[in-house]
C-alpha positions in Angstrom: -3.2 5.0 13.6 -1.3 7.7 11.8 -2.6 9.7 8.9 -0.6 7.9 6.2 -1.8 4.5 7.4 -5.4 5.7 7.7 -5.5 7.2 4.2 -3.7 4.1 2.8 -6.3 1.8 4.4 -9.1 3.9 2.8 -7.4 3.6 -0.6 -7.0 -0.2 -0.2 -10.6 -0.5 1.1 -11.8 1.1 -2.1 -10.0 -1.6 -4.1 -11.2 -4.5 -1.9 -14.0 -3.5 0.6 -14.2 -7.1 2.0 -10.6 -7.2 3.3 -9.4 -6.4 6.8 -6.4 -4.3 5.9 -5.7 -3.4 9.5 -4.8 -7.0 10.3 -3.9 -8.7 7.0 -0.2 -9.2 6.3 -0.5 -11.6 3.4 -2.0 -9.3 0.7 0.4 -10.5 -2.0 1.1 -14.1 -0.6 -2.7 -14.8 -0.5 -3.2 -13.1 -3.9 -5.6 -10.5 -2.4 -3.7 -7.8 -4.4 -3.0 -8.6 -8.0 -0.8 -6.8 -10.5 -3.6 -4.5 -11.6 -4.2 -3.6 -7.9 -0.5 -2.8 -7.4 -0.4 -0.5 -10.4 -3.6 1.3 -9.2 -2.2 1.5 -5.7 1.2 3.0 -6.9 -0.7 5.6 -8.9 -3.0 6.5 -5.9 0.1 6.8 -3.6 1.7 9.1 -6.2 -1.4 11.2 -6.4 -2.0 11.3 -2.6 1.5 11.9 -1.3 3.5 12.9 -4.5 6.0 10.1 -4.0 7.3 7.6 -6.5 7.8 4.1 -5.4 11.1 2.9 -6.9 11.1 -0.4 -8.9 13.3 -2.1 -6.3 10.6 -1.5 -3.6 7.8 -3.1 -5.6 8.2 -6.3 -3.7 5.9 -8.4 -1.5 8.0 -7.3 1.5 6.4 -3.8 1.1 3.0 -4.8 -0.3 2.0 -7.7 2.0 0.5 -5.4 4.6 -0.9 -1.8 4.9 1.6 -1.3 7.7 4.6 -2.2 5.6 3.4 -0.1 2.7 2.7 2.8 5.1 6.2 2.6 6.5 7.6 2.7 2.9 5.6 5.8 2.1 6.7 7.5 5.3 10.3 6.6 4.4 9.9 8.0 0.9 8.3 11.2 2.3 11.3 11.7 4.6 13.8 11.4 1.7 
């Protein structure tokens, strides 16, 4: 696991310690993450990596799994 994904899973685990973020890919679909969690997560991502997630990327496609969100963060870091 790379550093972005590891750190992201730590952040997610702080929000919901009972979820297996390494394997879950239905975080939004199964309502594990709610709107408050998303806002908190976006803030944590901004603080941790100094990246801003654009509004068009705040979508279940990117927030349903730690892997998808990690890929988005890495993409934003590369820009």
